[in-house]
N, CA, C and O of each residue as an XYZ file, in Angstrom:
760
protein
N      -4.020    -36.129    -22.330
C      -3.051    -35.415    -21.527
C      -2.341    -36.427    -20.637
O      -2.990    -37.272    -20.020
N      -1.010    -36.349    -20.567
C      -0.262    -37.274    -19.719
C      -0.318    -36.811    -18.272
O      -0.658    -35.662    -17.989
N       0.013    -37.703    -17.375
C      -0.067    -37.389    -15.947
C       0.913    -36.300    -15.530
O       0.675    -35.615    -14.535
N       2.007    -36.122    -16.261
C       3.006    -35.123    -15.877
C       2.682    -33.728    -16.412
O       3.277    -32.749    -15.964
N       1.768    -33.621    -17.343
C       1.402    -32.321    -17.895
C       0.345    -31.662    -17.018
O      -0.572    -32.317    -16.523
N       0.494    -30.352    -16.836
C      -0.512    -29.581    -16.111
C      -1.463    -28.957    -17.116
O      -1.090    -28.690    -18.259
N      -2.664    -28.732    -16.692
C      -3.587    -28.019    -17.569
C      -3.218    -26.536    -17.582
O      -2.578    -26.045    -16.653
N      -3.612    -25.845    -18.609
C      -3.351    -24.397    -18.685
C      -4.034    -23.665    -17.541
O      -3.483    -22.715    -16.985
N      -5.230    -24.109    -17.193
C      -5.957    -23.461    -16.093
C      -5.206    -23.641    -14.781
O      -5.070    -22.692    -14.009
N      -4.719    -24.844    -14.523
C      -3.947    -25.067    -13.300
C      -2.689    -24.211    -13.315
O      -2.327    -23.637    -12.288
N      -2.023    -24.114    -14.444
C      -0.844    -23.250    -14.555
C      -1.184    -21.803    -14.200
O      -0.443    -21.150    -13.464
N      -2.297    -21.308    -14.721
C      -2.703    -19.934    -14.426
C      -2.956    -19.735    -12.934
O      -2.504    -18.750    -12.350
N      -3.679    -20.668    -12.319
C      -3.941    -20.551    -10.886
C      -2.662    -20.693    -10.063
O      -2.503    -20.025     -9.042
N      -1.756    -21.556    -10.502
C      -0.475    -21.688     -9.809
C       0.318    -20.385     -9.888
O       0.919    -19.962     -8.900
N       0.322    -19.755    -11.051
C       1.017    -18.471    -11.215
C       0.404    -17.394    -10.338
O       1.121    -16.624     -9.698
N      -0.925    -17.337    -10.307
C      -1.600    -16.349     -9.469
C      -1.286    -16.595     -7.994
O      -1.044    -15.651     -7.241
N      -1.290    -17.837     -7.594
C      -0.960    -18.189     -6.219
C       0.469    -17.769     -5.865
O       0.716    -17.249     -4.777
N       1.403    -17.995     -6.783
C       2.797    -17.598     -6.553
C       2.917    -16.077     -6.469
O       3.660    -15.554     -5.639
N       2.184    -15.369     -7.331
C       2.207    -13.906     -7.297
C       1.714    -13.398     -5.948
O       2.332    -12.509     -5.361
N       0.616    -13.947     -5.452
C       0.091    -13.534     -4.153
C       1.064    -13.874     -3.030
O       1.239    -13.084     -2.102
N       1.696    -15.036     -3.105
C       2.668    -15.423     -2.084
C       3.838    -14.452     -2.079
O       4.294    -14.037     -1.013
N       4.328    -14.087     -3.256
C       5.414    -13.119     -3.336
C       4.966    -11.753     -2.808
O       5.747    -11.047     -2.171
N       3.711    -11.384     -3.073
C       3.170    -10.141     -2.520
C       3.139    -10.178     -1.008
O       3.492     -9.196     -0.355
N       2.720    -11.301     -0.443
C       2.701    -11.454      1.015
C       4.114    -11.297      1.576
O       4.316    -10.588      2.561
N       5.082    -11.952      0.957
C       6.462    -11.868      1.438
C       7.002    -10.451      1.330
O       7.737     -9.998      2.207
N       6.642     -9.741      0.250
C       7.073     -8.354      0.098
C       6.502     -7.493      1.218
O       7.227     -6.689      1.805
N       5.210     -7.649      1.526
C       4.606     -6.845      2.590
C       5.172     -7.217      3.965
O       5.316     -6.352      4.828
N       5.491     -8.489      4.170
C       6.122     -8.883      5.432
C       7.531     -8.294      5.533
O       7.955     -7.883      6.613
N       8.252     -8.251      4.419
C       9.573     -7.630      4.400
C       9.442     -6.125      4.657
O      10.265     -5.536      5.357
N       8.410     -5.515      4.090
C       8.167     -4.089      4.349
C       7.899     -3.868      5.839
O       8.395     -2.899      6.414
N       7.123     -4.749      6.472
C       6.874     -4.625      7.911
C       8.192     -4.635      8.685
O       8.399     -3.824      9.587
N       9.074     -5.559      8.323
C      10.369     -5.659      9.008
C      11.190     -4.389      8.809
O      11.710     -3.823      9.771
N      11.305     -3.947      7.564
C      12.111     -2.769      7.259
C      11.524     -1.499      7.890
O      12.260     -0.653      8.398
N      10.213     -1.378      7.851
C       9.572     -0.210      8.480
C       9.755     -0.268     10.001
O       9.999      0.757     10.638
N       9.638     -1.458     10.576
C       9.818     -1.621     12.013
C      11.211     -1.241     12.472
O      11.381     -0.688     13.559
N      12.209     -1.533     11.653
C      13.582     -1.158     11.982
C      13.753      0.347     12.072
O      14.678      0.832     12.723
N      12.879      1.076     11.431
C      12.943      2.539     11.451
C      11.880      3.158     12.354
O      11.674      4.371     12.323
N      11.195      2.326     13.168
C      10.262      2.857     14.152
C       8.828      3.008     13.687
O       8.069      3.761     14.297
N       8.432      2.324     12.633
C       7.065      2.390     12.123
C       6.376      1.053     12.349
O       6.922      0.003     12.011
N       5.174      1.094     12.922
C       4.426     -0.116     13.257
C       3.274     -0.331     12.288
O       2.590      0.623     11.916
N       3.049     -1.604     11.866
C       1.862     -1.872     11.048
C       0.609     -1.642     11.883
O       0.596     -1.922     13.082
N      -0.432     -1.136     11.256
C      -1.651     -0.784     11.984
C      -2.715     -1.860     11.901
O      -3.745     -1.751     12.567
N      -2.502     -2.878     11.120
C      -3.495     -3.938     10.998
C      -2.757     -5.253     10.828
O      -1.599     -5.269     10.410
N      -3.415     -6.346     11.146
C      -2.771     -7.648     11.030
C      -3.087     -8.325      9.707
O      -2.601     -9.425      9.446
N      -3.884     -7.695      8.881
C      -4.223     -8.290      7.597
C      -3.925     -7.319      6.474
O      -3.821     -6.112      6.688
N      -3.791     -7.846      5.306
C      -3.654     -7.028      4.109
C      -4.881     -7.313      3.254
O      -4.887     -8.276      2.488
N      -5.907     -6.500      3.372
C      -7.159     -6.786      2.664
C      -7.000     -6.617      1.159
O      -6.094     -5.942      0.670
N      -7.902     -7.246      0.464
C      -7.894     -7.152     -0.989
C      -9.327     -7.091     -1.484
O     -10.245     -7.559     -0.810
N      -9.514     -6.521     -2.648
C     -10.855     -6.505     -3.219
C     -11.230     -7.922     -3.605
O     -10.465     -8.616     -4.274
N     -12.391     -8.341     -3.189
C     -12.827     -9.710     -3.420
C     -14.342     -9.725     -3.430
O     -14.973     -8.982     -2.678
N     -14.929    -10.551     -4.262
C     -16.378    -10.627     -4.337
C     -16.821    -12.075     -4.336
O     -16.202    -12.927     -4.974
N     -17.890    -12.346     -3.620
C     -18.515    -13.659     -3.646
C     -19.709    -13.674     -4.598
O     -20.418    -14.675     -4.694
N     -19.924    -12.587     -5.286
C     -21.093    -12.441     -6.146
C     -20.835    -13.005     -7.539
O     -19.793    -12.750     -8.142
N     -21.789    -13.766     -8.037
C     -21.699    -14.241     -9.423
C     -21.792    -13.088    -10.412
O     -21.360    -13.210    -11.559
N     -22.354    -11.976     -9.970
C     -22.515    -10.817    -10.836
C     -21.239     -9.991    -10.979
O     -21.198     -9.056    -11.779
N     -20.193    -10.324    -10.212
C     -18.929     -9.578    -10.288
C     -17.740    -10.519    -10.455
O     -16.853    -10.537     -9.602
N     -17.703    -11.295    -11.526
C     -16.603    -12.252    -11.674
C     -15.240    -11.587    -11.810
O     -14.220    -12.200    -11.496
N     -15.210    -10.332    -12.279
C     -13.929     -9.630    -12.390
C     -13.322     -9.344    -11.016
O     -12.158     -8.953    -10.929
N     -14.095     -9.534     -9.943
C     -13.597     -9.285     -8.587
C     -13.480    -10.584     -7.778
O     -13.490    -10.543     -6.547
N     -13.371    -11.707     -8.439
C     -13.227    -12.970     -7.729
C     -11.801    -13.183     -7.229
O     -11.543    -14.121     -6.475
N     -10.904    -12.346     -7.629
C      -9.523    -12.477     -7.154
C      -9.033    -11.128     -6.644
O      -9.580    -10.082     -6.992
N      -8.019    -11.167     -5.834
C      -7.492     -9.946     -5.215
C      -6.847     -9.051     -6.269
O      -5.996     -9.495     -7.040
N      -7.257     -7.809     -6.291
C      -6.660     -6.825     -7.207
C      -5.526     -6.062     -6.533
O      -4.592     -5.605     -7.193
N      -5.618     -5.930     -5.211
C      -4.611     -5.168     -4.479
C      -4.568     -5.636     -3.033
O      -5.505     -6.261     -2.535
N      -3.468     -5.323     -2.375
C      -3.295     -5.586     -0.942
C      -2.430     -4.462     -0.399
O      -1.596     -3.917     -1.122
N      -2.618     -4.112      0.863
C      -1.875     -2.976      1.402
C      -1.657     -3.113      2.894
O      -2.312     -3.906      3.571
N      -0.732     -2.330      3.384
C      -0.470     -2.247      4.814
C      -0.263     -0.774      5.157
O       0.434     -0.055      4.441
N      -0.870     -0.333      6.251
C      -0.696      1.030      6.740
C       0.195      1.007      7.974
O       0.247      0.013      8.699
N       0.902      2.122      8.207
C       1.855      2.209      9.316
C       1.684      3.527     10.060
O       1.331      4.552      9.476
N       1.941      3.475     11.346
C       2.030      4.693     12.158
C       3.372      4.649     12.868
O       3.915      3.578     13.138
N       3.892      5.817     13.162
C       5.176      5.893     13.850
C       4.992      5.450     15.294
O       4.002      5.790     15.941
N       5.955      4.689     15.788
C       5.927      4.297     17.202
C       6.054      5.567     18.040
O       6.931      6.396     17.796
N       5.185      5.711     19.015
C       5.209      6.911     19.850
C       5.233      6.519     21.319
O       4.716      5.475     21.717
N       5.850      7.388     22.110
C       5.852      7.189     23.555
C       4.554      7.745     24.121
O       3.794      8.402     23.409
N       4.301      7.487     25.390
C       3.081      8.026     26.019
C       3.060      9.540     25.955
O       1.998     10.143     25.798
N       4.232     10.164     26.075
C       4.323     11.622     26.021
C       3.923     12.161     24.644
O       3.314     13.225     24.533
N       4.275     11.412     23.608
C       4.021     11.850     22.238
C       2.696     11.345     21.683
O       2.392     11.588     20.515
N       1.908     10.653     22.486
C       0.768      9.930     21.944
C      -0.193     10.781     21.138
O      -0.804     10.266     20.201
N      -0.355     12.030     21.445
C      -1.264     12.886     20.691
C      -0.599     13.609     19.551
O      -1.094     14.653     19.127
N       0.512     13.098     19.029
C       1.290     13.831     18.041
C       1.354     13.162     16.671
O       2.248     13.482     15.888
N       0.447     12.252     16.352
C       0.490     11.572     15.059
C      -0.143     12.463     13.999
O      -1.335     12.764     14.058
N       0.663     12.879     13.035
C       0.166     13.770     11.981
C       0.243     13.137     10.592
O      -0.154     13.758      9.606
N       0.747     11.917     10.511
C       0.810     11.238      9.226
C       0.749      9.732      9.429
O       1.205      9.203     10.443
N       0.182      9.064      8.452
C       0.162      7.609      8.387
C       0.772      7.229      7.050
O       0.552      7.911      6.049
N       1.532      6.152      7.024
C       2.181      5.710      5.797
C       1.513      4.448      5.288
O       0.853      3.739      6.047
N       1.682      4.168      4.012
C       1.179      2.907      3.471
C       2.100      2.388      2.383
O       2.806      3.144      1.715
N       2.068      1.078      2.230
C       2.736      0.390      1.127
C       1.720     -0.613      0.609
O       1.227     -1.449      1.366
N       1.408     -0.533     -0.666
C       0.411     -1.418     -1.244
C       0.866     -1.987     -2.570
O       1.664     -1.378     -3.283
N       0.356     -3.149     -2.890
C       0.626     -3.778     -4.182
C      -0.668     -3.763     -4.974
O      -1.703     -4.224     -4.494
N      -0.610     -3.235     -6.182
C      -1.758     -3.238     -7.090
C      -1.441     -4.233     -8.198
O      -0.633     -3.967     -9.088
N      -2.102     -5.392     -8.118
C      -1.830     -6.479     -9.053
C      -2.473     -6.237    -10.418
O      -1.899     -6.589    -11.449
N      -3.657     -5.638    -10.424
C      -4.355     -5.402    -11.691
C      -5.337     -4.257    -11.515
O      -5.539     -3.756    -10.408
N      -5.941     -3.853    -12.617
C      -6.916     -2.755    -12.590
C      -8.173     -3.180    -11.857
O      -8.498     -4.364    -11.767
N      -8.865     -2.190    -11.342
C     -10.205     -2.413    -10.800
C     -11.086     -1.267    -11.284
O     -10.725     -0.578    -12.238
N     -12.207     -1.053    -10.660
C     -13.172     -0.074    -11.161
C     -12.628      1.351    -11.212
O     -13.099      2.154    -12.017
N     -11.648      1.682    -10.374
C     -11.147      3.056    -10.396
C      -9.618      3.148    -10.463
O      -9.046      4.181    -10.113
N      -8.955      2.078    -10.908
C      -7.507      2.126    -11.123
C      -7.193      1.520    -12.483
O      -7.972      0.740    -13.031
N      -6.036      1.896    -13.015
C      -5.602      1.351    -14.297
C      -4.181      0.825    -14.115
O      -3.238      1.603    -13.971
N      -4.034     -0.490    -14.122
C      -2.749     -1.130    -13.890
C      -2.429     -2.043    -15.068
O      -3.116     -3.042    -15.283
N      -1.389     -1.705    -15.835
C      -0.951     -2.578    -16.925
C      -0.045     -3.680    -16.395
O      -0.206     -4.848    -16.751
N       0.893     -3.314    -15.559
C       1.808     -4.242    -14.895
C       1.691     -3.977    -13.395
O       1.480     -2.833    -12.992
N       1.823     -5.007    -12.564
C       1.689     -4.786    -11.119
C       2.659     -3.720    -10.606
O       3.808     -3.648    -11.041
N       2.181     -2.902     -9.683
C       3.003     -1.844     -9.090
C       2.950     -1.934     -7.568
O       2.037     -2.511     -6.978
N       3.962     -1.341     -6.970
C       3.963     -1.100     -5.531
C       3.776      0.402     -5.381
O       4.603      1.186     -5.847
N       2.689      0.801     -4.732
C       2.435      2.211     -4.462
C       2.677      2.448     -2.978
O       2.267      1.646     -2.139
N       3.335      3.538     -2.664
C       3.631      3.877     -1.274
C       3.372      5.361     -1.087
O       3.404      6.133     -2.045
N       3.121      5.747      0.131
C       2.895      7.160      0.377
C       2.536      7.445      1.806
O       2.640      6.602      2.697
N       2.106      8.683      1.988
C       1.709      9.102      3.326
C       0.426      9.893      3.259
O       0.155     10.613      2.297
N      -0.353      9.738      4.308
C      -1.581     10.494      4.495
C      -1.260     11.576      5.516
O      -0.751     11.279      6.596
N      -1.552     12.820      5.185
C      -1.207     13.963      6.033
C      -2.454     14.508      6.716
O      -3.493     14.685      6.080
N      -2.347     14.771      8.002
C      -3.497     15.219      8.796
C      -3.265     16.604      9.371
O      -2.150     16.952      9.762
N      -4.344     17.397      9.418
C      -4.305     18.753      9.972
C      -4.013     18.733     11.463
O      -3.055     19.349     11.931
N      -4.851     18.015     12.201
C      -4.752     17.971     13.662
C      -4.048     16.697     14.107
O      -4.359     15.614     13.612
N      -3.104     16.815     15.036
C      -2.442     15.620     15.563
C      -3.468     14.675     16.189
O      -4.474     15.106     16.753
N      -3.185     13.376     16.074
C      -4.110     12.361     16.577
C      -3.413     11.502     17.631
O      -2.188     11.387     17.648
N      -4.218     10.904     18.508
C      -3.674      9.905     19.415
C      -3.745      8.548     18.727
O      -4.268      8.443     17.618
N      -3.224      7.512     19.374
C      -3.172      6.185     18.757
C      -4.551      5.671     18.382
O      -4.747      5.139     17.289
N      -5.498      5.828     19.280
C      -6.848      5.309     19.035
C      -7.485      5.999     17.820
O      -8.088      5.341     16.972
N      -7.348      7.305     17.747
C      -7.910      8.054     16.624
C      -7.183      7.691     15.327
O      -7.821      7.515     14.289
N      -5.868      7.580     15.381
C      -5.095      7.236     14.182
C      -5.506      5.867     13.648
O      -5.578      5.668     12.435
N      -5.774      4.932     14.542
C      -6.171      3.590     14.111
C      -7.501      3.584     13.372
O      -7.791      2.637     12.641
N      -8.307      4.610     13.544
C      -9.610      4.693     12.870
C      -9.612      5.710     11.732
O     -10.643      5.898     11.087
N      -8.502      6.360     11.475
C      -8.492      7.498     10.570
C      -7.967      7.184      9.172
O      -7.371      8.043      8.521
N      -8.182      5.985      8.723
C      -7.813      5.631      7.360
C      -8.768      4.543      6.901
O      -9.378      3.850      7.715
N      -8.889      4.406      5.617
C      -9.644      3.317      5.009
C      -8.764      2.714      3.934
O      -7.904      3.386      3.365
N      -8.987      1.451      3.667
C      -8.087      0.762      2.748
C      -8.085      1.343      1.339
O      -7.093      1.185      0.627
N      -9.155      2.009      0.908
C      -9.148      2.612     -0.432
C      -8.093      3.708     -0.539
O      -7.714      4.084     -1.649
N      -7.612      4.228      0.588
C      -6.619      5.300      0.548
C      -5.302      4.850     -0.085
O      -4.502      5.686     -0.504
N      -5.072      3.538     -0.159
C      -3.861      3.057     -0.837
C      -3.945      3.305     -2.337
O      -2.958      3.125     -3.050
N      -5.110      3.714     -2.821
C      -5.296      4.001     -4.244
C      -5.056      5.476     -4.574
O      -5.233      5.875     -5.725
N      -4.665      6.281     -3.611
C      -4.513      7.714     -3.854
C      -3.482      8.016     -4.940
O      -3.565      9.068     -5.574
N      -2.523      7.139     -5.172
C      -1.561      7.383     -6.242
C      -2.283      7.546     -7.578
O      -1.860      8.340     -8.418
N      -3.359      6.808     -7.777
C      -4.099      6.863     -9.033
C      -4.902      8.154     -9.169
O      -5.202      8.578    -10.286
N      -5.251      8.779     -8.059
C      -6.085      9.983     -8.085
C      -5.274     11.261     -8.059
O      -5.776     12.323     -8.425
N      -4.027     11.171     -7.630
C      -3.238     12.369     -7.396
C      -2.792     13.081     -8.662
O      -2.835     12.545     -9.769
N      -2.368     14.297     -8.443
C      -1.778     15.128     -9.489
C      -0.267     15.132     -9.288
O       0.199     14.868     -8.179
N       0.516     15.424    -10.333
C       1.975     15.467    -10.147
C       2.355     16.423     -9.009
O       1.822     17.526     -8.892
N       3.275     15.971     -8.193
C       3.762     16.768     -7.052
C       4.750     17.804     -7.572
O       5.620     17.486     -8.383
N       4.616     19.036     -7.109
C       5.488     20.094     -7.618
C       6.891     20.055     -7.028
O       7.807     20.642     -7.606
N       7.093     19.377     -5.889
C       8.413     19.344     -5.252
C       9.081     17.976     -5.285
O      10.309     17.889     -5.283
N       8.296     16.914     -5.314
C       8.857     15.564     -5.261
C       8.719     14.900     -6.627
O       7.619     14.522     -7.031
N       9.832     14.758     -7.334
C       9.835     14.190     -8.687
C       9.326     12.746     -8.652
O       9.792     11.933     -7.853
N       8.363     12.439     -9.530
C       7.812     11.096     -9.626
C       6.717     10.798     -8.611
O       6.142      9.710     -8.624
N       6.427     11.739     -7.742
C       5.382     11.578     -6.729
C       4.107     12.264     -7.207
O       4.136     13.110     -8.100
N       3.005     11.887     -6.605
C       1.722     12.549     -6.834
C       1.171     12.990     -5.492
O       1.569     12.492     -4.439
N       0.244     13.936     -5.554
C      -0.369     14.381     -4.304
C      -1.847     14.627     -4.503
O      -2.311     14.907     -5.609
N      -2.568     14.518     -3.416
C      -3.988     14.860     -3.398
C      -4.174     15.959     -2.365
O      -3.303     16.196     -1.528
N      -5.312     16.621     -2.433
C      -5.621     17.685     -1.487
C      -6.573     17.223     -0.404
O      -6.705     16.030     -0.131
N      -7.221     18.178      0.195
C      -8.167     17.929      1.283
C      -9.187     16.862      0.900
O      -9.719     16.867     -0.210
N      -9.449     15.961      1.818
C     -10.410     14.892      1.561
C     -11.826     15.365      1.857
O     -12.061     16.066      2.842
N     -12.763     14.981      1.008
C     -14.164     15.299      1.289
C     -14.770     14.300      2.268
O     -15.868     14.516      2.780
N     -14.052     13.202      2.528
C     -14.564     12.172      3.427
C     -14.040     12.306      4.856
O     -14.647     11.786      5.793
N     -12.927     12.995      5.022
C     -12.335     13.159      6.344
C     -11.916     14.606      6.519
O     -11.064     15.100      5.780
N     -12.504     15.288      7.486
C     -12.187     16.700      7.712
C     -10.723     16.897      8.088
O     -10.116     17.912      7.747
N     -10.168     15.925      8.789
C      -8.803     16.072      9.280
C      -7.745     15.741      8.225
O      -6.602     16.178      8.359
N      -8.089     14.987      7.186
C      -7.109     14.596      6.171
C      -6.867     15.767      5.226
O      -7.751     16.146      4.457
N      -5.670     16.333      5.287
C      -5.382     17.470      4.416
C      -4.809     17.068      3.069
O      -4.727     17.899      2.164
N      -4.406     15.801      2.916
C      -3.918     15.357      1.618
C      -3.037     14.133      1.718
O      -2.857     13.546      2.784
N      -2.488     13.766      0.558
C      -1.586     12.620      0.503
C      -0.454     12.914     -0.458
O      -0.570     13.768     -1.337
N       0.643     12.195     -0.280
C       1.781     12.238     -1.189
C       2.163     10.786     -1.451
O       2.385     10.019     -0.514
N       2.238     10.406     -2.735
C       2.449      9.003     -3.075
C       3.375      8.852     -4.281
O       3.582      9.790     -5.051
N       3.923      7.647     -4.420
C       4.717      7.304     -5.593
C       4.524      5.821     -5.869
O       3.983      5.093     -5.037
N       4.964      5.379     -7.031
C       4.814      3.975     -7.402
C       6.054      3.495     -8.142
O       6.728      4.263     -8.830
N       6.340      2.199     -7.983
C       7.413      1.529     -8.723
C       6.865      0.215     -9.257
O       5.907     -0.332     -8.710
N       7.460     -0.281    -10.307
C       7.037     -1.554    -10.880
C       7.344     -2.691     -9.911
O       8.465     -2.796     -9.414
N       6.363     -3.534     -9.642
C       6.543     -4.663     -8.732
C       7.684     -5.566     -9.187
O       8.484     -6.010     -8.363
N       7.768     -5.839    -10.467
C       8.769     -6.777    -10.962
C      10.196     -6.236    -10.880
O      11.149     -6.992    -11.070
N      10.360     -4.943    -10.601
C      11.695     -4.375    -10.393
C      12.192     -4.603     -8.968
O      13.366     -4.376     -8.676
N      11.315     -5.046     -8.092
C      11.706     -5.293     -6.704
C      11.984     -6.789     -6.569
O      11.076     -7.600     -6.385
N      13.255     -7.121     -6.665
C      13.655     -8.524     -6.713
C      14.283     -9.019     -5.419
O      14.641    -10.193     -5.317
N      14.420     -8.145     -4.432
C      15.029     -8.536     -3.165
C      14.619     -7.547     -2.078
O      14.056     -6.491     -2.366
N      14.904     -7.898     -0.838
C      14.651     -6.982      0.270
C      15.461     -5.707      0.132
O      14.999     -4.627      0.502
N      16.672     -5.829     -0.402
C      17.515     -4.649     -0.603
C      16.892     -3.715     -1.635
O      16.936     -2.496     -1.469
N      16.312     -4.270     -2.702
C      15.639     -3.440     -3.709
C      14.377     -2.800     -3.133
O      14.076     -1.647     -3.441
N      13.640     -3.530     -2.306
C      12.470     -2.958     -1.635
C      12.897     -1.777     -0.777
O      12.259     -0.724     -0.795
N      13.966     -1.955     -0.035
C      14.480     -0.871      0.818
C      14.899      0.327     -0.026
O      14.548      1.464      0.289
N      15.649      0.075     -1.097
C      16.179      1.164     -1.920
C      15.089      1.897     -2.703
O      15.098      3.126     -2.780
N      14.152      1.144     -3.284
C      13.175      1.755     -4.182
C      11.897      2.228     -3.494
O      11.214      3.113     -4.010
N      11.563      1.654     -2.338
C      10.294      1.998     -1.694
C      10.493      2.567     -0.283
O      10.077      3.692     -0.004
N      11.119      1.803      0.595
C      11.224      2.193      2.001
C      12.030      3.476      2.171
O      11.563      4.419      2.809
N      13.236      3.520      1.606
C      14.087      4.706      1.778
C      13.442      5.978      1.227
O      13.427      6.987      1.932
N      12.906      5.980     -0.005
C      12.259      7.211     -0.474
C      11.052      7.611      0.381
O      10.849      8.792      0.664
N      10.259      6.626      0.787
C       9.087      6.921      1.613
C       9.502      7.529      2.940
O       8.958      8.555      3.350
N      10.457      6.909      3.613
C      10.848      7.401      4.930
C      11.660      8.688      4.865
O      11.629      9.475      5.811
N      12.386      8.922      3.776
C      13.111     10.186      3.670
C      12.141     11.361      3.627
O      12.422     12.420      4.189
N      11.009     11.182      2.968
C       9.989     12.235      2.951
C       9.249     12.299      4.284
O       9.043     13.385      4.826
N       8.850     11.145      4.815
C       8.083     11.107      6.066
C       8.862     11.650      7.235
O       8.284     12.288      8.115
N      10.159     11.415      7.272
C      10.961     11.833      8.423
C      11.429     13.282      8.322
O      12.064     13.780      9.252
N      11.132     13.971      7.222
C      11.473     15.380      7.097
C      10.542     16.266      7.921
O      10.898     17.394      8.265
N       9.356     15.760      8.236
C       8.396     16.593      8.961
C       8.403     16.299     10.424
O       7.652     16.914     11.181
């Protein structure tokens, strides 16, 4: 092998690294676009499934990453949070998802009782970004799916989600048009 040639393995890792970097930039762009409309990210990290176990080599790399959002509220409105939004990237399948091509899944978690900021910050788990895979077709929102009452959270009455192909989002404008605008048009109706 000549010094200018890369190994196939290095090429694969370079591609994976570039994919993750593009995912990071997409989520940072989503933070900016959501912030412009009054939605704040609820965490400073975008977690991903990862394993340090030799017994789970299929989980040695990130399968998904996500960000959750809550609407900016004033002190007067602090007890009025009834929904949380999310935007997540699913790079590949895992134990309970089936992904042929990477997708961006977005949606909202709907709650029975209004929450304050502190309660809202504790009222979601990162697996909730996978609700698109569990949902049934939505009867009112074309291309969306929904779930019902959660058995894990008494207050969670359901979710509404949709997905688009990651590779179709080639710019911030496409992210806004295909993900942010549809998500916020539904979220801001309530």
